[in-house]
N, C-alpha and C positions, 0 to 999 in steps of 0.2 A: 509789836507787829500789828496790833489792832485788827486781827483776823476776825471776821464776822462770826466764824464758827466758835471762837473762844468766847466772844461776848454772848453767843447763844447758849453755850455750855454753862457759863457762869450764871446766866439768868435762870437756868433750870435747877440750880443748887439751892438748898436751904441757906439762909443768911449765915448761920453759925458755921456751916461747912465751907461756904464761900470765903468766910473770914479766915478759917484755918488754912485754906489752900491759897490764900491771896499771894503769898510769896512765890509759890510755884507758878501760879498763873501769870504773875508779873514777869517772872523769868521767861516764860513761854512767849509773852507778847514782845519782850525786848530782844528775843533771840539768844538769851543766855542759857543755852541748853546744858552747858557743862555743869552748871550749879545743880541741876536736877539729876544729871547722870552720876554725879559724885556725892549725892546725898547719902546719909547713913542707911536709910531704908533701901536705896538702890544697891548699895554695896552689900547689904544683907541678902537681897534677892539674887544678886549675881555671884555670890560666893566669896567676895572679898572679906566678909565678916560672917560669923556664925552665931547662932544662939542654940538653945537646948533642942529646938525642934528641927534645925537644919544641919547640925554638926555631922550627922551620919550620912548626909546626901553628898555623894562624890561624883565629880565629872566623869571619872573612869567607868562608872557603872552605866553610862548612857551612850548610845551610838552617835547621837548628834547633840551638839551643845544646846540647841533649843529645847530638846526633851529634858535636859538637866534643869534649865531655867523654869520650864513649865512645872516640873515636880516641886521645885522650891517655892514657886508662886502658890501652888495649891496648898502646900503645907503651911505657909505663912498666913494664907487667908482662912485656913481651917482652924488655926490655933485659937483657943478660948481666951478671951481677955475680960477683965473686970468691967471695962467700959465699952459699951456698944458703939459709942461715938468714936472711939479710937478705931474700932473695926471698920466703921463706915469711912473714916478718914483714910484708912489703909487701902481700901478698895479704890477710892478716888485718887489717891496719890499714885498708885501703880497705873491707873488710867492716864493720868497726866504724864507719867514717865513714858508711856507708850507714844503719846503725842510728841513729847520732846525727842524721843528716839526717831520717830518718823520724820519730823522736821529736820533733824540732824542729817539723816540719810539724804533727804532732798538737797540740803545745803551742800553736802559733800559730793553729790552726783549730778545735780541739775543746775542750781542757781549760783553757788558760791556765796560769799567769799570762802576761802579755805577755813576749815574748822580750826579754832584756836587751841584745840586739845587733840590728843591721840585717842582715836576711837578704840583701838585695841587695848590700850592701857586702862581706859575708863570701863570697858565692858568685860574683857577676859580677866581671869585670875592670873596670878603671877606665873604659875607653872606653864601656862600657855604663852604668855607674852615673852617670857625669857627664852623660849625655844622657837627659833624662826621656822624650823621645819614643822613643828607642832602647830604653830599659828597658821601657817599656810594650809596644812591639812584640815584644821578646824574650819577655816573659811571655805575651803573647797567643799567640805561636807555640807555646809550651810547653803552654798550655791546649788549643789545637787539636790538638796531637800526642797528647793523651790520648783523643781520640775513638776509639771502638771499636764496630764493627758498627752504624754509623749513630747511635750514642748519644754525645752530646756531654757533656763535663764542664761544670760551672758556669763561666760566662764570666768571673766576677770572683773566681775562687778565689784567696785570699790566698797569697802566697809559694809559687807552684807550683814554683819552682826547687828547693825543698827536697825535695818529693816526687819530682820528675824525677831529681834527683841519686841518691836512693836506688834508684829503679827502674833507672836506667842502670847503676849499679855491680852490682846483682844480676842484670842481664842478661848480664853478662860470663861466657863459658864458663870463662875462666881462674880467676875467683873461685869459680865453682861447683865446679871440680875441686879447688881448694886447700882450701876450707873443708869440714869434716865434713858429710856429706850431710844428716843430720837437722836440725842447727841452720840450715844454709843454706836447706833447703826450708821450714822453719818461718818464717824471716824473709821468704822470697819469698812464702809464702802470705799473710802479713800485708800485704805490699805490694800484692799482686794483689787481695785482698779490699778494701783501702782504695781501690784504683783502681776496683773495681766500685761502691763506695759514692759515688764522686765523679761517676758518670754518672747521667743522668736516669732511666734504666731499666736493667734487668739486661741485660748484654751476653752473648750465648750463648757466645762463644769464651772469655771470661774465666771464665764459670761452669764450662765443661768443664775448663779448666786448674786452677781452684781445687779441683774435686772429684777430679781426678786426683792432685793433690798431697796431698789429704786421705787418699786411699787408701794412698799410700806412707807417710805419716807415722803412720797408724793402727797399722801393723805394728810401729813402733818406740816410739812414745810411749804406746801403750796396752798394751805388752807387760808381763807380770808383773815383769820385771826393771827397768822404768822406775820412778823415784821416784814415790811417791803424789801429791806436789804437782804434778809434771809431768803426770801423767795427768788430774788434776782440771782444771788450767788448759787443757789441750788440749780436754777435753770441753766446757768452758764456751765456748771460742772456736769450736769446731765447732758448738755449739748456736746461737751467734749467727749463724754463716754459714747454717745451715739456716733460721733464722727470717727472715733477710733475703731468702732465695730462695723463701720460702713453704712450706717443708717443716716445718710446725709439729709434726707427729707425730714426725719424726726428732729434732727439737730436744728434745722432751719426753723421748724415750728417752735422749738424752745427759745431760740434767739429772738423770734418775733414776739413771744410773750414777754421776754426780758426787756425788750425795747419798749413795749407798752407800759410795763411796770415802772420803768425809769422815765417815762415821758421823753424818751430820746428821739429826736427828729433827725433823719438823714434821708438822702435820696441820691440815686445815681442818675445823672442827667448829662446833657451835652451842652457845652458852652463854647463860644468862639474863642480860639486861641491858636498859638503857634507852638508846634512840638519840635521843630528842627531849627537850626541856627540860620539857615538860608531861606527859610520859608517867608514869602512876601505876603501871601494872601492867607488870612485867618480861616481856619476850618473848624468844624464842630469837634470838640475833644471831650472824651468821657471824664467826668469828675464826680467825686462824692462830696456833696454839700452836707455838713453835719454840724449840729449844735447840741451840746448837753443842756438839759433842763436848767434854766436859771442863768445861763451864761450870757455875756454881752457880745453882740455882733462886732463891736469895735475893739474887743479885747485882743484881737489878733494883731493890731497895729503895732503894739509895743513889745511883742514877744519875739523870741528867737524862732527861726524857722526849723529848728531841730536838726541842724547839721553837726551834731556833736557838741554844741555849745550848752552853757548852763541855762536853765529855765527856772522860773519860780514854781515851787513844787506844792506839796500837799497841804493838809490842814494846818500844819505847824508853821506855814509860811517860811520854810527853810529852803535854802538853795541846794538843789541836787544836780547831779550830772547824769549824762547819758552815754551809752556805748558809742563807739565811733561809727558814724554813718559815712560810708565811702562815697566819693563823688563819682559820677558816671564817666567823665572825661572822654566823651565820644566826640569824634570830629564832625558829627552831623546832629545828633540829638541834643536838645537842651537838658540841663540838669532836672528841670521841672517845667511843666507847661506854662507858657506865658499867656495869660488870659487878657482879654481886652480890658481897658481901663474903665469903660462905661458899661460894665455888665451888671445886670441885676444881681446887685449882689442879691411813708408808706411802707410801706412796710416790707418791702420785698426787694428783689433784685431787678424788678422791672425798670427800664429806663424811662424816666419821666420827662415830658416836654417842659420847656421853660414856663409855659402858662399853667402847668399843673403843679408847680412847686408850692408848698405851703409858704405862707407869708414870712414865717420866721427864717426859712431857708433862702427865700428870694432876696432878702436883705443882705445876705452874706457876700463878702468879697471873696470870690473863688480862689484868688491867689494869696489871701492872707486871712485864713479862718482862725477862730479862737481855739485854744487848747481844749481837748476833750477830757472829761472825767475818765479815769482809768477803766472803770467798768464799761463805759460806752466804747472806749477803744477796744476792749476785749470783744464786745459784740461785733464790731466791724472785722476784727482779725479772725474771729471764729467763723463768721459768715464767709470770708474769703477762703478759709481752710476747708469749709464744707462743700465748696464748689470744685469738684474734680472733673466736671464734664468737659469733653473736647469737641462735642458736636454742636455747632451754632444753632441747629434746628431745635435743640432741646433746652434753650435758655442760655444764660450767660456761660461762656467758656472760661476755662481756667485762666487764659491769658487776659481776659477782660476784667479780672478781679484786682488788677494792679491798683486802681484808684482807691480801693478800700485800705490797702496797706499804706499807700501814699498819703492818704488823709491823716492817718495816725502819725506818720513820720514828719510830714511837713507842718503839722500842728504842734508837734512836740508832745512829750508826755511827762507827767510828774512821777512816774514809776519806772525804775530801771528795768525790771523784768518785762513789763509791757512793751517798752521801747525795743528791748532785745528781741522779743517775739515778733514785733513789726518788721525789724530788719530781716529776720529769718523768713517770714512769710513772703516779703518782697523778693528776697533772693531766690526762693523756690519758684515764684512765678516768672521772674526774669530769666530763669534757666531755659525757658522755651522760646525765647526771642533772640534772633541773631545779634541785634544791635545791643542788647543788654546782657547777653550771656556772660561776657567777661566780668562785668561788675557784679552780676549775680554770684558767680563762682568766687570772686575775691571777697565779697561780703560774707558769703558762707564760711570761707576760710577764716575771716576775721572773727566771726561769731564763735567758730570752733576754737580758735586760739584763746579768745577771751574766757570761754567756759573751761577749757583745760587749765589755763592759768589760775582760774578762780576756784577750781575744785581739786587741784593736785596737792596731796600731802605725802609725807614720807612713808606712811604705812597704809596707803589707801587700798592697794590691790590685794587679792587673795594670797599672792606669794610674798606680800609684805614689802614690796619695793615699788616705788613710783618712778625711780630714775631709769629703770630698764626700758629701753625703747622710747626715751623721752622725745618730745616733739619741739622743734624750734618754733618760736612764736612769730607770726606774720606782723603783728603790731607789738610795741613795747607794753609790758604789763603796767596796768594802772596803779598809781600810788593809792595808798589807803584813803587819802582825803579826796581823791578823784573818783572813788568807787562809791557803791551804795551798801549800806549795812544789810545783814541777813534779814532783819525784820521787814525791810522794804521789799527785798527780792522775793520773800516767801509769801507775801501777803496775798497775791493772786495766782500763785503757782498752780493750784488745782483747777481753777477756771481756765487758765491758759494751756494747761496740759503740755508744759514745756518739755522738750526731749532731754534725755540724759546725755552725758558727754560722749559715751560710746555710740549712741544713736546718731549724734551729730557727725561724728567722725565717719561712721558708716555711710551716712547720707552724702558726705563730701566725697568719699570714694566712689559711690554710685554715680555722682555727677561727673567724676573723671571718666568713668566707664562710658557714659553717654557721649562724652566729648572725644573718646578715643584714647584717652590717657590711661591705658591699662597698666603700664608700669607703675605709675604713681598710685593707682588704685590698689595694685598688688602690695605695694609697700605699706599702705595704710592698713589693709586687711591683715597682712602678716603681723604687723605690730600689734594689732588688736587681737590676734590669734583667732580670727573668725575664719576657720579653715574651710567651712562650706562655701563662703564667698570667694576665698582664694581658689578653690577648685573650680567654681563656676567661671572665674576669670580665665583660668587656663583652658577650660573647655571652650570658651568663647574665642580663643586664639587658635583653635584646632589642635590643641595639645591635650587631647583626651587621655593619652597615656600618662602624662604627668599628673593630671587631675585625679585619675584613678589611684595612682600610687599614693598621692597625698591623702586621699580619703581613706584608703585601706590602712595607712599608717596610723590614723586616728582610731581605727576600729580594731585592728589586728596587730599581733606581735610580728616580729621578723619571721621569715620562713623557717630559719634554723633555731628560732627561739632566743637569739642573742640580739637584743635591740641596740646595744651599745656599739657593736662592730658592724652594724648595717651600713652599706655604702650607698652611693647615689643610684645604683642599678637594682637595689633591693625592691622586690615586688610586694613585700608585706602580705604574705599569705599564710601566716602562722595562726596560732590559737587566738580566739577573741580576747580582748582586754577585759579585765575585771578590776574594778566595776566598769560597767558599760558607760561610755561618755554620755553626758546629758543630751547632746545633740545627735546621738547615734541614729535615731529614726530618720532624721533629715539626711544624714550622710548616706545611709543605705538607699534612700530614695534618689539621691544624686547618682549613686552607682547604677541604679536601675535606669535612670534617664540616659546615662551615657551609653550603657550596653543594651538598652531596651530589654532588660531581663526582669520578667515578672517575679522571679524568685527573690530579688532584692526588695521589692515592695512588700512581699509577704514577710521577709525578715524584719523590715522596719516595723510592720504591724506586730510582729511577735515580741521584739525587744521593748516595745512601748507598753506591753501588757494589754494589747488589743485596745489601745486608747488613742493612737495617732491616726486621726481621721484622714489626714492628707495622704497617707500611704494607700488607703483603699480608694480614695478619689483618683489618685494617679493610676492605680491599677484598673479602675473602671474605664478611664480614658484609653488606656492601653488596649483593653479587650474590645472597646468600641471601634478602635481603629482596625482591629483584626476581624471585625464583624461578628464577634462572638458575644451577642447581646445577653445571653443567659449568664455568662460569667461577669459581664459588665454590670448587670442588674444586681447580682449578688454582692459585688464589691461596693457599689453605691449604697446598698441597703446596710452593709456593715458600717460604712462611714457615717450614715445618718443615725445609727443607734448611738453613736458617740456625740455627734453634733447635728441636732435636728433643726438648727437655725441656718444651715448652709443652703442658700437658695439655688446655687448652681448645681449642687448635688441632686436636689429634688427635680430640677429641670432635666438633667441628664438621665435620671432614673425614669422619669416619665417618657422620654424619648425611647429608652430601651424597652419599656413596656409596650409602647406603640408598635415597635418592630416585632415584638413577640405576640402581638394581637391580644394582649391582656388589657383590654380597654377599661375595665373597672379600676384596676390598679393604676393605669395611666392617668385616669381622671383624678384619682386620689393624689398622685404625685404632683400633677400640675395645679391642683387646688392649693396644696401646700405652697407651691412656688409663688402663686399670685398673692397668697396671704402674707408671705414674707416680703414680696416686692410687687406691689400692684401696678407698677409702671412697665412691666415686662410684657410687651405686646406679643412676642413669640409664644410665651407661656399661655397667654389668654387664647391665642389662636389654636395652639395644640390642645388645650383643654376642650375647646369646642370640637375639635376633630375626635377626641376620645369620647366625649359625651354623645356624639351622633352615632357612634358605633356600639353604644351600650344596649344590651338586651332590655326590653321593657321591665322585666322582673327585678333588675338590679339598678334601675335608674334612680338618681337622686330624687328625693321627695319634693312636693310642691313648695314653691316660694313665691314671694311677690315679684312682680315684673321687674322692679328696679333694684332688686337685691343681688348680691353676689352669690353664685352657686354655693350651696352648703358644703361645709368641710367634712369629707368622709374620713373613714378610719382604715388604716392598713390592717390586713387580715391578721398579722401576727403581733399587733400591738395590744397592750393591756387596755382593757375597757375601763379607763379611769376618768373619763369625762362624762358626767351625767347629761350633758347637753349634746352628746354625739348622736348623729343621725344613723338610724338603722337602715343599711342599704337594702336589706331583704324585705323591708316593709312594703306593703302593697301600694302601688301608685294610684293617686286619685285622678291624675291627668295622663292619658295615654301618650300625649305629645310633650310631656314635661322635659324629657331629655333634649328635645329639639329647642324648646324655649330656653333652657339653660345654655345650650350651645349658642343660641342667638345672642343672649346677654354677654357671653364671653367674647364673641366676635365683635360686638359693639364696643366693648372695652378696648379690644385690640385695635379696632379702627380709629378710635379716639387717640390712642397713643401713637400709632403709625398711620397718620392721616394720608400719607402719599404712597402707601403700599397697595398696589392694585390687586394683588393676590388675596389679601385679607378682605378687600371690598367685594371681590368676586365671590369669595366663600360666603360672605354675609348675604349677598344677593341670592345665592343658591339656597342657603338655609332658610332665609325668610320666605322664599317661594315654596319650600317644602312643607310649611305649616298648612293646616286646613282649618279655617281659611288662611290664605297667605297674610303675612304682615306687610300690608300695602305701603305704609309709611316708610318702613325700613327698605322695602323694595325701591321706592322712589328715590330715597336718599342715596342708596348704594349705586343705583344706575346713574344718577347724576354725577356722583363722585368718580365713577369709572370713566365717564365721558371726559371729565375734566383732566383726569390723569393720563388716559391713553388715547383720547380722541385724536390728537395731532399725529399720533404714530399709527394706530390701528384703524382709524377711520370708522366706518359703520360696523366693523367687526367687533368693536367694544360694546355694541348695543345688543342686548339679548332680545330678539324679536318676540320669542314666546312669552317672556315675562312682561314685555311692554304691551303685548296684546292682552294679557290677563289684566294688567293695570287699566287698559282702555276699556275693556268690557266691564270691569268693576265700577269705574267712574261713571260710565254711561248708564249702567243698571241702577246705580244708587242715586242718580240725579235725573229723574223722569221729567222734571220741569225745565230741563235745559241748562245751559251754562250761564252763570252770572259772574262776570269778570271782577266784580267788586266784592264778591263774597269769599273770604279767606277759607282755606281748607285744602284737602287733598286734590280736588278737581282743578283749582287754580294752579297749584304747584305742578300738577301733571301737564296741563296745557302749556305752561311756561317751559317745562322740560322739553316737550316735543317741538315747540316753535323755536326756542332759542338754542337747543343743544342737539336734538336728533335730526331735524330736517337739514341743517347745514352739512351733516356728515353723509347723508344718503347718496349713494352713487349707483348701485346695482342691486339693491335689495327690494324686491317686489313686496315682500311681507311688510317691510317698514312703511312703504308707500300706502299699502292697504290700511294700515293702522292710522296713518295720517288722514286718509280719506274718511274712515269711520269717525274719527274725532271731529273732522271738519263738518260732516253731516250732522253730528250731534250738536255742534255749535251753531247750526243754522247757516252754514256757508256752502251751498250746493256747488257754486263755481269752483271753489277750492277743492271740494271733494271730488268733482269730476276730473279736475286737473291731476289730482293725486292718483286716480284710477288710470289715467292715461300714462302717467310716468311708471306706474307699476307694470302695465302691459308692455311698455317699451323696454323696461328692465329685463323682462323675460324673452320677448321676441327678438331682442338684439343680441342674445347670447349666441356665440358662434357654433356652427355645425349641428344645430338641432335638426336641420332638414334631413341629414343623413345619419343622425345619431340613434339613440335608443328610443323605443316606443314610449317609455316613461317621459323622456324629454319632450317628445311630440305632444303627449297628453297634457303636460304642464302648459305648453303654449296654447293648446286648445282651451283648457280651463281658463287661462288668463284672458283669452279673446272673448269667450262667452261671457265672462264676468264684466269685461269692458262694455260689451253690447248691452248687457243688463243695466249697467250704470248709465249709458247713453239714454236708454229708454226711460229710466227712472228720473234722472236729473236733468236731462236736456230740455224737456218742456217746462221746467220750473222757471219762476221769475228770479232775476238776480237780486241778491240781498247785499252785495259787496261792491265797493268801489263807487265810481261816479254814476253808474247806471242803476244803482240800488233805488227801488221805489218807482222807477220809470216804466215798469211793465215789460222791459226787455227780457228775453228768455236767456237761460244759461247757455244753450247751444241750439240756435234756430235750425241749423243744418245737421242735427244729431243723427238723422237717418242716413244721410250721405256719409258721414264720418264712420258710422257703425258698419255700413256696407263696405266701405273702402278698407277698413281694418280686416274684415272677414275675407274679402277677395285677395288682399295682399298675402295673408297667411296661406290661403288655399293655393295661390300661385306658386309660393315658395316650397310648399310641401307636396305638390301634386305628384312628382316623380316617385317619391318614396312612400307616401302615406295615403294615396288615393284608394278608396274602398275600405279603409279601416273604420273602426267605430268612431274615432275622433273626427275623421273626415266627414262622416255622415252627420255628426252633431253640428259641425260648421255649416254644412249644406242645409240642414233643417233650420238652423237659426237664420240663415240668409233668406230662405223661403218665407219665414215669419215676417222678416223686415219688409219684403216685397208685398206680401199679402196685406200688410197694414197700410200700404200706400199704393192704390191702384194706378196712379198716374206714372208710376215708375216704369221705365223701359225694361224689356226682357232681353236686351242684347247681351248683357253680361252672362246669362245662363248658358249661352252657346259655347262659352269657353270651358264649361265643365266637362 
């Protein structure tokens, strides 16, 4: 098998011990697991043989077979021997046995080919194997023992004894102490992650254990002293773990590191080509150009294109085969993109232009690229699997990842399992496109048939029968010489995270559900005995009554207690079944979903031993819909005590606390949310809302301006973090909570750049600081204009904040405006000239700001023009002549301000336009214009406002204008 892990483990052993284990290690590498499983020491451990120390240990004395094996293992390892070397060999032999058992389980459930031996015969003693009922019961107990945190393993998991044997041996403290730490933890990590994948949903306790082991292994396996191949394999396996747990960003970071380690060059780019049969004009097509380190660009000319044909394979230069790659057979789309003949032939999913391609990639022929190394193929496939986004605004979408899988398939692969995974990844992506949906479904069916054919044995299932509910194969089963050996298939299985046979069948059924083929999906789910999925299918067809009966049948006995005589109309409302089914918590939640009955969620929580977090999450959503935020918060808190890494639960809890006006706890919840997912803009925005409402005594302590708000602690949590911040500590900055809220809003605005509400909140919070955050004010106001200017017009401009910005700019630049000097002043002037002025229609306040800014810039003509527009904006408002006195006073104030502007600016020399420097005045007839404005307002307001204070102000201002110019005629006064 040449597994890099086995090489690493062998290198960690002393030479004498490695020589003693050479036969067992060779059997592991070649895939000869039966030899290890039938070894005399294995038979002694499993009870096929006995010695003086184990003869009194009987299977009947233990409730579960794995407990029986654990006891025998402990006794065998504790026995005293004359040779310490033999004791050391014994520890390592059983460790190798655990690896062989783990690989056998993967071969029988994930990769194939079928095991050449009977797992039951090799593992169980004769008393169990000879009794079919006892064999089925033993296996069922093993499957039930895998349940964790209320999550059950698949009920019909084939050969569960193989996995349980590996798990039992690696649970031994004696083995952990004897085997070198890093190889042991790596093996234990693989077992625990496989255990996680066997469950219906993520188990929090397993997740915590897995990530704790990853932290320890990272220090050793990613150290500079570690071999490069070891670093790459660990990074790929860790990326698979991240993807399974939903941490796609972390997965892509590890894939990037693996790419750098391998000096693997690839780029997503656009090249001219034809995608359809009748396309005449070439258009830009997405393609992945990739080349493994050391490969030849011309190597692709003589290779097969990967259409199920043979290719030259791995290091041994042997010829291998690949799974069947189905043709598209579409009446419009080509099988693959036809690129132009004369095409020239980073690390991320960014689409690179042709000019930005590295030289090594620019030389490639896009339609005939060289074969990739299997590890490089895994990087591309893992990258495609980690992109589940459906929003084009947030990067590559799921549909745009087809080129990654296509690159692996069209280049061919030297490894059977890598090529199978590429077919699976492509079929998943094609399931979302109408033109490729059919091929995607058929390809998935072909992969399912292949895996079923390669993993089915006579005694695989817990009930001991593989023939029951057998599936007909879509494609003929491969002959032995057309297939690949177990050593090749298992070599990269951990980095690929290949799904099990029942996961593939379930995925196929779900694909049928999306296509409307509920009957076909039901047949698959019923054959797999996935009763929860069967019930959901019935509920989707508005047959809730049948769904409820089906679920209750799994949970309860018949109403009269006689299950055998139950008819089709039986309601199954009898006593609960004992033992409780492994998936009982989920089934109770389905009943709660159908009936909207919170009691069912509480029952699910109860039967799981208060460990099934989903029950409380669902209960929390139920109470939120009922507007009972107190009960909702309580439910979410219970779920988080089990699974503190659930980002959605923290977010919902924070929303509940906001509704309850518990702002301190809300800020704690939203802080946890953004720590788990720093790309959640809504969480950042809600965190800001909570921080703004905190009382000064409980505000988060000081931090640097560019840091994330500190992580608080829930009131009822244990104080186990020495770095935790004390919320009750005195604040050093009375505005710190506002500053933290501003930081949070800036994060939110970066993530949702087009959300005007977030920018509006950012504008408000920045203005509430003392002094205001002027740079943030300017940025927020500009962005609001860009987003809402075409819809809201001048209403999207906050005149008060713009005025504060103008006053600040003028006050801090006494020497005037320098357009060549970068900074806040230049940005503000550009904002007003380019964005604000084109929007102003009826806002006098905005024109006044423009006037002040123009005067500061030394442009008196523009300033006077802005004052005139401000006056017209107010005086042109309808019905002020007969409206309220406040409206009249506003017109009076604007008129007086206009007259003052005429007096101040009119006599000045022009500094703008062609007349600049000529000595011409801004307004030579400024007195006439001022008098005309006053007279016009007085004429319109005479009937309603003559004799008022405002009227007298206007009359007095007019007298001042006439007194300043004795040649003025007094005819106009007779009209008063």
